[in-house]
C-alpha positions in Angstrom: -72.5 13.7 36.0 -71.6 16.5 38.4 -70.7 18.8 35.5 -74.2 18.3 34.1 -75.8 19.1 37.5 -73.7 22.3 37.9 -74.6 23.4 34.3 -78.3 22.7 34.9 -78.2 24.5 38.3 -76.5 27.6 36.8 -78.9 27.6 33.8 -81.8 27.8 36.2 -80.2 30.0 38.8 -79.1 32.9 36.6 -82.4 33.6 34.9 -84.1 33.1 38.3 -81.9 35.8 39.9 -82.6 38.2 37.0 -86.4 37.6 37.5 -86.1 38.2 41.3 -83.8 41.3 40.9 -85.3 43.4 38.1 -82.8 46.2 38.6 -80.2 44.1 36.8 -82.3 43.9 33.7 -83.0 47.7 33.4 -81.1 49.7 30.8 -78.3 52.1 31.7 -79.0 55.8 31.5 -77.4 56.1 28.1 -79.7 53.4 26.6 -82.8 54.4 28.6 -83.0 58.1 27.9 -81.1 61.3 27.4 -81.4 61.5 23.6 -79.3 64.7 23.5 -76.4 63.1 25.4 -73.0 62.9 23.7 -72.8 59.3 24.9 -76.0 58.5 23.0 -74.7 60.2 19.9 -71.4 58.3 20.1 -73.2 55.0 20.5 -75.4 55.7 17.5 -72.3 56.5 15.4 -70.7 53.3 16.6 -73.8 51.3 15.6 -73.8 52.9 12.1 -70.1 52.2 11.8 -70.6 48.5 12.6 -73.5 48.3 10.2 -71.3 49.8 7.5 -68.5 47.4 8.1 -70.9 44.4 8.0 -72.4 45.8 4.7 -68.9 46.2 3.2 -67.9 42.6 4.1 -71.2 41.1 2.8 -70.9 43.1 -0.5 -67.3 42.0 -0.8 -68.5 38.4 -0.6 -71.1 39.0 -3.3 -68.6 40.7 -5.6 -66.1 37.9 -5.1 -68.7 35.2 -6.0 -69.8 37.2 -9.1 -66.1 37.3 -10.1 -65.8 33.6 -9.6 -68.9 32.9 -11.7 -67.8 35.1 -14.5 -64.4 33.5 -14.5 -65.9 30.0 -14.6 -68.1 30.9 -17.5 -65.1 32.3 -19.4 -63.1 29.2 -18.8 -65.9 26.9 -20.0 -66.7 29.1 -23.0 -63.1 29.5 -24.2 
């Protein structure tokens, strides 16, 4: 009972504090501006790297399932 009360209070308190203190919700200088900053260029490269890793993992899953399907079809045919 007390745990639910604490959870409910915190779930209302944190968004309320963000609404009352808008400085917390503002972006940092790297995200907000300075497109020629080396930090911004590094962040963009990191984002592209993460997208590449995710694409590699997803394409690996697709290739694996294609392999399984072909193998199952060969097993049933032969």
